[in-house]
N, CA, C and O atoms as a MOPAC input file, in Angstrom:
PM7 MOZYME 1SCF
protein

 N    112.11500 1  -292.43300 1   -51.14000 1
 C    111.09700 1  -293.24300 1   -50.49100 1
 C    109.81300 1  -293.24900 1   -51.36100 1
 O    109.21800 1  -294.29400 1   -51.62500 1
 N    109.42300 1  -292.04500 1   -51.78500 1
 C    108.18800 1  -291.98500 1   -52.58600 1
 C    108.39500 1  -292.63100 1   -53.94500 1
 O    107.46600 1  -293.22600 1   -54.49200 1
 N    109.58500 1  -292.52700 1   -54.49600 1
 C    109.86700 1  -293.19800 1   -55.76700 1
 C    109.80500 1  -294.71200 1   -55.59400 1
 O    109.32700 1  -295.41900 1   -56.48200 1
 N    110.27900 1  -295.20700 1   -54.47300 1
 C    110.18100 1  -296.62900 1   -54.17700 1
 C    108.71900 1  -297.06400 1   -54.11300 1
 O    108.34400 1  -298.08600 1   -54.68900 1
 N    107.91900 1  -296.30800 1   -53.43000 1
 C    106.48200 1  -296.63100 1   -53.34800 1
 C    105.85500 1  -296.63800 1   -54.72400 1
 O    105.06300 1  -297.51800 1   -55.06300 1
 N    106.22400 1  -295.63500 1   -55.51700 1
 C    105.64800 1  -295.49900 1   -56.86600 1
 C    106.04000 1  -296.66800 1   -57.75400 1
 O    105.23000 1  -297.12500 1   -58.56100 1
 N    107.26200 1  -297.15900 1   -57.62300 1
 C    107.73600 1  -298.24600 1   -58.48200 1
 C    107.33200 1  -299.62100 1   -58.02700 1
 O    107.22300 1  -300.52600 1   -58.85400 1
 N    107.10300 1  -299.81600 1   -56.74400 1
 C    106.87500 1  -301.17800 1   -56.22400 1
 C    105.44700 1  -301.52000 1   -55.84000 1
 O    105.13800 1  -302.68400 1   -55.58500 1
 N    104.58700 1  -300.54400 1   -55.79700 1
 C    103.18100 1  -300.82500 1   -55.48000 1
 C    102.36800 1  -300.62600 1   -56.75500 1
 O    102.06800 1  -299.49700 1   -57.14300 1
 N    102.02200 1  -301.71700 1   -57.39000 1
 C    101.31200 1  -301.63300 1   -58.67100 1
 C     99.87300 1  -301.19400 1   -58.49000 1
 O     99.31700 1  -300.51100 1   -59.34900 1
 N     99.26500 1  -301.58200 1   -57.37300 1
 C     97.87600 1  -301.24700 1   -57.11300 1
 C     97.80200 1  -300.47000 1   -55.81800 1
 O     97.92600 1  -301.03800 1   -54.73200 1
 N     97.60000 1  -299.17300 1   -55.93500 1
 C     97.57400 1  -298.30600 1   -54.76000 1
 C     96.36500 1  -298.63700 1   -53.89300 1
 O     95.26300 1  -298.83000 1   -54.40700 1
 N     96.56600 1  -298.70200 1   -52.59200 1
 C     95.43300 1  -298.99600 1   -51.69500 1
 C     94.41500 1  -297.85600 1   -51.61000 1
 O     93.26700 1  -298.06800 1   -51.22000 1
 N     94.85100 1  -296.63200 1   -51.98200 1
 C     93.94500 1  -295.49300 1   -51.96400 1
 C     94.39200 1  -294.51800 1   -53.02900 1
 O     95.47400 1  -294.65500 1   -53.60000 1
 N     93.54100 1  -293.52200 1   -53.29700 1
 C     93.85300 1  -292.56000 1   -54.36700 1
 C     95.03900 1  -291.68200 1   -54.00900 1
 O     95.72300 1  -291.18300 1   -54.90200 1
 N     95.30100 1  -291.48100 1   -52.71200 1
 C     96.42800 1  -290.62000 1   -52.33400 1
 C     97.78900 1  -291.27600 1   -52.53600 1
 O     98.81800 1  -290.61600 1   -52.40100 1
 N     97.80600 1  -292.56400 1   -52.85800 1
 C     99.05300 1  -293.27700 1   -53.17500 1
 C     99.09700 1  -293.71600 1   -54.63000 1
 O     99.88500 1  -294.59100 1   -54.98900 1
 N     98.26600 1  -293.12300 1   -55.46400 1
 C     98.30700 1  -293.48500 1   -56.87600 1
 C     99.57200 1  -292.94100 1   -57.49600 1
 O    100.21400 1  -292.05700 1   -56.92800 1
 N     99.93500 1  -293.45200 1   -58.64400 1
 C    101.20200 1  -293.06700 1   -59.28800 1
 C    101.27200 1  -291.55800 1   -59.56000 1
 O    102.30200 1  -290.92800 1   -59.32000 1
 N    100.19700 1  -290.99700 1   -60.04900 1
 C    100.19700 1  -289.56100 1   -60.36100 1
 C    100.35500 1  -288.69700 1   -59.11100 1
 O    101.06200 1  -287.69000 1   -59.13500 1
 N     99.70500 1  -289.08800 1   -58.03100 1
 C     99.77400 1  -288.30000 1   -56.80100 1
 C    101.19000 1  -288.41500 1   -56.20600 1
 O    101.74000 1  -287.42600 1   -55.72100 1
 N    101.76300 1  -289.59200 1   -56.24400 1
 C    103.11800 1  -289.77700 1   -55.70100 1
 C    104.12600 1  -288.96300 1   -56.52900 1
 O    105.03400 1  -288.35300 1   -55.96500 1
 N    103.97500 1  -288.95100 1   -57.84800 1
 C    104.84700 1  -288.13400 1   -58.68900 1
 C    104.69300 1  -286.63400 1   -58.33600 1
 O    105.66900 1  -285.88500 1   -58.29000 1
 N    103.46500 1  -286.24000 1   -58.09700 1
 C    103.20100 1  -284.85900 1   -57.70900 1
 C    103.89300 1  -284.51900 1   -56.38500 1
 O    104.48200 1  -283.44700 1   -56.25200 1
 N    103.82400 1  -285.42100 1   -55.41400 1
 C    104.45300 1  -285.18700 1   -54.12400 1
 C    105.96700 1  -285.13300 1   -54.25000 1
 O    106.61300 1  -284.33000 1   -53.57600 1
 N    106.54800 1  -285.97800 1   -55.10500 1
 C    107.97800 1  -285.92300 1   -55.36400 1
 C    108.35800 1  -284.58000 1   -55.94000 1
 O    109.37200 1  -284.00500 1   -55.54500 1
 N    107.57100 1  -284.06700 1   -56.86200 1
 C    107.83600 1  -282.77300 1   -57.47900 1
 C    107.69100 1  -281.62600 1   -56.49000 1
 O    108.39600 1  -280.62300 1   -56.60400 1
 N    106.79200 1  -281.75600 1   -55.52400 1
 C    106.68700 1  -280.74400 1   -54.46100 1
 C    107.96900 1  -280.72500 1   -53.63500 1
 O    108.49700 1  -279.66000 1   -53.31600 1
 N    108.45600 1  -281.89600 1   -53.29900 1
 C    109.68700 1  -281.98100 1   -52.51600 1
 C    110.85700 1  -281.36200 1   -53.28900 1
 O    111.67600 1  -280.64900 1   -52.70800 1
 N    110.93600 1  -281.62900 1   -54.58400 1
 C    112.01000 1  -281.04300 1   -55.39600 1
 C    111.88600 1  -279.51600 1   -55.46800 1
 O    112.89200 1  -278.80800 1   -55.41200 1
 N    110.67200 1  -279.01700 1   -55.59200 1
 C    110.46900 1  -277.56700 1   -55.63200 1
 C    110.85400 1  -276.92700 1   -54.28700 1
 O    111.45400 1  -275.85300 1   -54.25400 1
 N    110.50400 1  -277.59200 1   -53.19300 1
 C    110.87500 1  -277.07400 1   -51.87600 1
 C    112.39000 1  -277.07300 1   -51.67700 1
 O    112.95000 1  -276.14000 1   -51.10200 1
 N    113.04500 1  -278.13200 1   -52.16100 1
 C    114.50300 1  -278.19700 1   -52.03900 1
 C    115.15600 1  -277.06800 1   -52.87400 1
 O    116.12800 1  -276.45200 1   -52.43800 1
 N    114.62500 1  -276.81700 1   -54.03800 1
 C    115.13700 1  -275.73900 1   -54.86800 1
 C    114.93200 1  -274.38200 1   -54.18600 1
 O    115.80100 1  -273.51100 1   -54.23400 1
 N    113.78100 1  -274.22400 1   -53.55800 1
 C    113.50700 1  -272.97800 1   -52.83600 1
 C    114.48000 1  -272.79500 1   -51.66700 1
 O    114.93900 1  -271.68000 1   -51.42000 1
 N    114.79700 1  -273.86800 1   -50.95000 1
 C    115.75700 1  -273.79700 1   -49.85100 1
 C    117.12400 1  -273.40200 1   -50.37100 1
 O    117.81000 1  -272.58000 1   -49.76300 1
 N    117.53100 1  -273.98900 1   -51.51100 1
 C    118.81000 1  -273.63700 1   -52.11000 1
 C    118.82600 1  -272.17500 1   -52.52000 1
 O    119.83900 1  -271.49500 1   -52.35500 1
 N    117.71100 1  -271.68300 1   -53.05200 1
 C    117.59300 1  -270.25900 1   -53.36800 1
 C    117.79400 1  -269.37800 1   -52.14200 1
 O    118.51800 1  -268.38400 1   -52.19300 1
 N    117.15300 1  -269.74700 1   -51.04900 1
 C    117.28600 1  -268.97100 1   -49.81100 1
 C    118.71100 1  -269.01000 1   -49.28400 1
 O    119.21100 1  -268.01800 1   -48.75400 1
 N    119.36800 1  -270.16400 1   -49.43000 1
 C    120.76100 1  -270.28500 1   -48.99200 1
 C    121.65200 1  -269.38600 1   -49.84600 1
 O    122.52000 1  -268.69000 1   -49.31900 1
 N    121.44500 1  -269.39700 1   -51.13800 1
 C    122.23300 1  -268.54200 1   -52.04200 1
 C    122.00300 1  -267.06200 1   -51.71800 1
 O    122.92900 1  -266.25300 1   -51.78300 1
 N    120.78400 1  -266.72400 1   -51.37600 1
 C    120.46200 1  -265.32600 1   -51.01400 1
 C    121.14200 1  -264.94300 1   -49.72400 1
 O    121.73000 1  -263.86600 1   -49.62600 1
 N    121.07000 1  -265.82100 1   -48.71900 1
 C    121.69600 1  -265.51800 1   -47.41400 1
 C    123.20300 1  -265.40500 1   -47.50900 1
 O    123.81300 1  -264.60300 1   -46.80100 1
 N    123.81800 1  -266.20900 1   -48.38700 1
 C    125.26200 1  -266.18900 1   -48.51700 1
 C    125.76100 1  -265.14900 1   -49.51700 1
 O    126.94800 1  -265.09000 1   -49.83500 1
 N    124.82200 1  -264.32800 1   -50.00700 1
 C    125.12900 1  -263.21900 1   -50.94800 1
 C    125.89600 1  -263.72500 1   -52.18300 1
 O    126.91200 1  -263.15600 1   -52.58100 1
 N    125.37500 1  -264.81700 1   -52.77600 1
 C    125.96200 1  -265.33000 1   -54.01800 1
 C    125.66600 1  -264.35000 1   -55.15100 1
 O    124.93300 1  -263.38000 1   -54.96000 1
 N    126.21900 1  -264.59600 1   -56.29300 1
 C    126.03900 1  -263.68900 1   -57.44200 1
 C    124.58800 1  -263.57000 1   -57.87200 1
 O    123.79000 1  -264.49200 1   -57.70300 1
 N    124.26900 1  -262.42100 1   -58.42600 1
 C    122.88700 1  -262.17200 1   -58.87500 1
 C    122.43800 1  -263.15900 1   -59.91900 1
 O    121.27200 1  -263.55500 1   -59.94200 1
 N    123.36700 1  -263.57400 1   -60.80400 1
 C    123.00200 1  -264.52500 1   -61.86000 1
 C    122.56200 1  -265.85500 1   -61.27700 1
 O    121.55400 1  -266.41800 1   -61.70200 1
 N    123.31100 1  -266.36100 1   -60.30500 1
 C    122.96000 1  -267.64300 1   -59.69700 1
 C    121.66300 1  -267.52600 1   -58.92600 1
 O    120.79800 1  -268.39500 1   -59.03400 1
 N    121.51600 1  -266.47000 1   -58.15300 1
 C    120.30600 1  -266.28100 1   -57.36300 1
 C    119.07800 1  -266.20700 1   -58.24900 1
 O    118.06000 1  -266.83800 1   -57.96200 1
 N    119.16800 1  -265.43300 1   -59.33300 1
 C    117.99100 1  -265.29400 1   -60.18800 1
 C    117.66900 1  -266.58700 1   -60.93500 1
 O    116.50000 1  -266.91100 1   -61.13900 1
 N    118.70400 1  -267.32600 1   -61.34400 1
 C    118.43500 1  -268.58900 1   -62.05600 1
 C    117.80300 1  -269.63900 1   -61.14100 1
 O    116.86000 1  -270.32400 1   -61.53700 1
 N    118.32300 1  -269.76300 1   -59.92100 1
 C    117.78600 1  -270.72800 1   -58.98700 1
 C    116.37000 1  -270.31600 1   -58.59900 1
 O    115.48200 1  -271.16700 1   -58.54000 1
 N    116.14200 1  -269.04700 1   -58.33500 1
 C    114.82100 1  -268.55800 1   -58.00200 1
 C    113.81300 1  -268.77100 1   -59.12800 1
 O    112.67000 1  -269.16800 1   -58.89900 1
 N    114.26800 1  -268.49600 1   -60.35000 1
 C    113.36600 1  -268.69800 1   -61.48800 1
 C    113.02200 1  -270.14700 1   -61.65900 1
 O    111.87900 1  -270.47200 1   -61.98400 1
 N    113.98300 1  -271.04600 1   -61.44800 1
 C    113.71600 1  -272.47700 1   -61.55200 1
 C    112.70200 1  -272.92100 1   -60.52000 1
 O    111.78100 1  -273.67400 1   -60.83700 1
 N    112.86000 1  -272.46600 1   -59.28700 1
 C    111.91700 1  -272.82200 1   -58.23100 1
 C    110.51400 1  -272.29700 1   -58.55000 1
 O    109.52800 1  -273.01000 1   -58.36600 1
 N    110.42500 1  -271.05700 1   -59.02500 1
 C    109.12200 1  -270.50900 1   -59.39600 1
 C    108.47600 1  -271.28900 1   -60.54200 1
 O    107.27000 1  -271.53500 1   -60.55000 1
 N    109.32500 1  -271.67300 1   -61.52000 1
 C    108.79900 1  -272.47900 1   -62.63500 1
 C    108.27600 1  -273.81700 1   -62.13300 1
 O    107.22500 1  -274.27900 1   -62.57700 1
 N    108.99500 1  -274.43700 1   -61.21900 1
 C    108.55400 1  -275.73100 1   -60.66300 1
 C    107.23000 1  -275.58800 1   -59.95200 1
 O    106.32700 1  -276.39800 1   -60.15800 1
 N    107.09600 1  -274.56700 1   -59.11200 1
 C    105.84500 1  -274.32100 1   -58.40700 1
 C    104.71000 1  -274.00200 1   -59.39400 1
 O    103.57200 1  -274.42600 1   -59.19300 1
 N    105.02100 1  -273.26700 1   -60.43900 1
 C    103.99100 1  -272.91600 1   -61.42700 1
 C    103.45400 1  -274.16200 1   -62.12100 1
 O    102.24600 1  -274.28100 1   -62.32400 1
 N    104.32600 1  -275.08300 1   -62.48400 1
 C    103.85900 1  -276.32800 1   -63.10300 1
 C    103.05600 1  -277.16500 1   -62.10700 1
 O    102.10700 1  -277.84700 1   -62.49200 1
 N    103.42900 1  -277.11400 1   -60.84600 1
 C    102.67600 1  -277.83300 1   -59.82400 1
 C    101.28200 1  -277.23700 1   -59.59900 1
 O    100.33800 1  -277.94200 1   -59.24400 1
 N    101.18000 1  -275.93100 1   -59.81300 1
 C     99.84800 1  -275.29600 1   -59.62000 1
 C     98.83600 1  -275.82800 1   -60.61600 1
 O     97.66100 1  -275.97300 1   -60.28200 1
 N     99.26900 1  -276.11900 1   -61.83100 1
 C     98.36100 1  -276.68900 1   -62.82700 1
 C     97.96400 1  -278.09700 1   -62.44000 1
 O     96.79700 1  -278.47300 1   -62.55100 1
 N     98.93300 1  -278.87800 1   -61.98500 1
 C     98.63300 1  -280.26800 1   -61.58500 1
 C     97.68600 1  -280.33100 1   -60.41200 1
 O     96.76800 1  -281.15200 1   -60.39400 1
 N     97.89900 1  -279.45600 1   -59.41000 1
 C     97.06900 1  -279.51800 1   -58.20400 1
 C     95.63400 1  -279.13300 1   -58.51700 1
 O     94.70700 1  -279.60100 1   -57.85700 1
 N     95.44600 1  -278.29700 1   -59.50500 1
 C     94.06200 1  -277.93600 1   -59.92900 1
 C     93.34700 1  -279.16000 1   -60.48600 1
 O     92.15800 1  -279.36300 1   -60.24000 1
 N     94.08200 1  -279.97100 1   -61.23800 1
 C     93.49000 1  -281.19900 1   -61.76900 1
 C     93.11300 1  -282.15700 1   -60.64500 1
 O     92.03700 1  -282.75400 1   -60.66800 1
 N     94.00300 1  -282.30400 1   -59.65600 1
 C     93.72700 1  -283.19600 1   -58.53000 1
 C     92.58100 1  -282.65700 1   -57.67600 1
 O     91.81300 1  -283.43400 1   -57.10700 1
 N     92.46200 1  -281.34500 1   -57.58300 1
 C     91.35300 1  -280.76400 1   -56.84600 1
 C     90.02800 1  -281.08200 1   -57.54900 1
 O     89.02100 1  -281.37300 1   -56.90300 1
 N     90.05200 1  -281.01900 1   -58.88500 1
 C     88.86100 1  -281.35200 1   -59.65500 1
 C     88.42800 1  -282.78700 1   -59.48700 1
 O     87.23900 1  -283.09700 1   -59.55300 1
 N     89.40100 1  -283.67300 1   -59.26600 1
 C     89.11000 1  -285.09000 1   -59.06200 1
 C     88.72500 1  -285.40600 1   -57.61500 1
 O     88.29800 1  -286.51900 1   -57.31000 1
 N     88.88000 1  -284.41800 1   -56.72400 1
 C     88.53900 1  -284.63400 1   -55.31700 1
 C     89.64700 1  -285.25000 1   -54.51100 1
 O     89.39900 1  -285.71800 1   -53.40000 1
 N     90.87600 1  -285.27200 1   -55.02600 1
 C     91.99700 1  -285.85500 1   -54.28000 1
 C     92.55800 1  -284.83000 1   -53.28300 1
 O     92.80000 1  -285.16400 1   -52.12300 1
 N     92.76100 1  -283.60600 1   -53.72400 1
 C     93.23400 1  -282.52200 1   -52.85100 1
 C     92.14200 1  -281.48600 1   -52.70400 1
 O     91.26600 1  -281.36000 1   -53.56000 1
 N     92.20200 1  -280.73500 1   -51.59700 1
 C     91.22200 1  -279.68200 1   -51.43300 1
 C     91.79700 1  -278.32900 1   -51.87600 1
 O     92.95400 1  -278.25300 1   -52.28900 1
 N     91.02400 1  -277.30700 1   -51.79200 1
 C     91.36300 1  -275.96600 1   -52.30600 1
 C     92.61500 1  -275.38400 1   -51.59800 1
 O     93.33400 1  -274.57900 1   -52.18800 1
 N     92.86500 1  -275.78200 1   -50.36700 1
 C     94.01500 1  -275.25000 1   -49.63200 1
 C     95.34500 1  -275.53700 1   -50.30600 1
 O     96.27500 1  -274.73700 1   -50.20800 1
 N     95.44600 1  -276.67400 1   -50.98900 1
 C     96.66800 1  -277.01500 1   -51.71300 1
 C     96.89700 1  -276.02200 1   -52.85500 1
 O     98.02600 1  -275.58600 1   -53.08300 1
 N     95.85900 1  -275.67700 1   -53.54900 1
 C     95.96900 1  -274.71500 1   -54.65900 1
 C     96.44800 1  -273.37100 1   -54.12100 1
 O     97.36500 1  -272.76600 1   -54.67700 1
 N     95.83100 1  -272.91200 1   -53.04900 1
 C     96.19000 1  -271.64100 1   -52.44200 1
 C     97.62300 1  -271.65500 1   -51.93500 1
 O     98.34700 1  -270.67600 1   -52.11600 1
 N     98.04400 1  -272.74000 1   -51.30800 1
 C     99.38100 1  -272.82200 1   -50.76700 1
 C    100.44400 1  -272.73300 1   -51.86600 1
 O    101.45800 1  -272.05600 1   -51.69500 1
 N    100.21800 1  -273.40500 1   -52.97400 1
 C    101.19900 1  -273.37200 1   -54.06500 1
 C    101.22200 1  -271.98900 1   -54.72000 1
 O    102.28600 1  -271.50400 1   -55.10300 1
 N    100.05900 1  -271.35500 1   -54.84800 1
 C    100.02400 1  -270.00500 1   -55.41600 1
 C    100.73600 1  -269.02100 1   -54.51000 1
 O    101.41500 1  -268.12400 1   -55.01100 1
 N    100.61000 1  -269.14700 1   -53.21100 1
 C    101.30100 1  -268.26700 1   -52.27400 1
 C    102.82300 1  -268.49800 1   -52.35900 1
 O    103.60300 1  -267.54800 1   -52.29600 1
 N    103.23400 1  -269.76600 1   -52.50200 1
 C    104.64800 1  -270.06200 1   -52.67400 1
 C    105.21100 1  -269.36900 1   -53.90600 1
 O    106.31700 1  -268.83000 1   -53.85400 1
 N    104.48800 1  -269.37100 1   -54.99500 1
 C    104.94300 1  -268.70800 1   -56.20800 1
 C    105.09200 1  -267.21200 1   -55.99100 1
 O    106.10600 1  -266.62700 1   -56.37500 1
 N    104.10200 1  -266.59100 1   -55.38500 1
 C    104.12500 1  -265.12500 1   -55.16400 1
 C    105.26800 1  -264.73900 1   -54.23300 1
 O    105.98400 1  -263.77400 1   -54.50000 1
 N    105.44600 1  -265.48800 1   -53.13700 1
 C    106.51400 1  -265.15500 1   -52.20000 1
 C    107.89400 1  -265.38400 1   -52.82900 1
 O    108.83300 1  -264.63700 1   -52.55600 1
 N    108.00900 1  -266.38300 1   -53.64100 1
 C    109.28200 1  -266.66100 1   -54.27800 1
 C    109.62600 1  -265.55800 1   -55.29200 1
 O    110.76300 1  -265.08900 1   -55.33900 1
 N    108.66200 1  -265.15800 1   -56.08100 1
 C    108.90900 1  -264.07600 1   -57.03700 1
 C    109.25900 1  -262.77000 1   -56.32500 1
 O    110.11600 1  -262.00900 1   -56.77400 1
 N    108.57600 1  -262.52900 1   -55.20600 1
 C    108.88200 1  -261.34300 1   -54.43900 1
 C    110.29400 1  -261.40300 1   -53.83300 1
 O    111.00000 1  -260.39600 1   -53.78400 1
 N    110.68400 1  -262.57000 1   -53.38300 1
 C    112.02700 1  -262.75300 1   -52.83600 1
 C    113.09300 1  -262.58000 1   -53.88300 1
 O    114.16000 1  -262.03600 1   -53.59900 1
 N    112.82200 1  -263.03600 1   -55.09900 1
 C    113.75500 1  -262.83500 1   -56.19900 1
 C    113.91600 1  -261.35400 1   -56.47100 1
 O    115.02900 1  -260.86700 1   -56.67300 1
 N    112.80600 1  -260.64100 1   -56.47500 1
 C    112.84900 1  -259.18800 1   -56.72000 1
 C    113.67300 1  -258.48400 1   -55.64200 1
 O    114.47700 1  -257.60500 1   -55.95000 1
 N    113.48000 1  -258.85900 1   -54.41200 1
 C    114.16600 1  -258.21400 1   -53.30700 1
 C    115.66300 1  -258.54700 1   -53.28700 1
 O    116.47500 1  -257.73300 1   -52.84700 1
 N    116.02200 1  -259.73000 1   -53.75900 1
 C    117.40600 1  -260.14700 1   -53.69700 1
 C    118.29800 1  -259.53200 1   -54.77000 1
 O    119.52500 1  -259.57300 1   -54.67400 1
 N    117.66400 1  -258.96200 1   -55.79500 1
 C    118.46400 1  -258.40500 1   -56.89200 1
 C    118.75500 1  -256.93500 1   -56.71300 1
 O    119.41800 1  -256.33000 1   -57.55600 1

């Protein structure tokens, strides 16, 4: 849905629907989906290699998002709570990886 909006609306009606923000939101959804898959692998007691790789990928995705959200905060698009939320996601994910191994 967000990709459709990004491709078909050439002139965003507001800054929260600009191309960069929509790409950022798509990447948040992908990071969340990866995190859910990590939790599913952990609950089903999958192999340590799979759990660690999926967890590391989710942490990497959140880490790259943390840099982007800081730029958006500087532009006044997002507030400080977004930065804090993504940083907490990274910390909790790394801790979960540690506990699962």
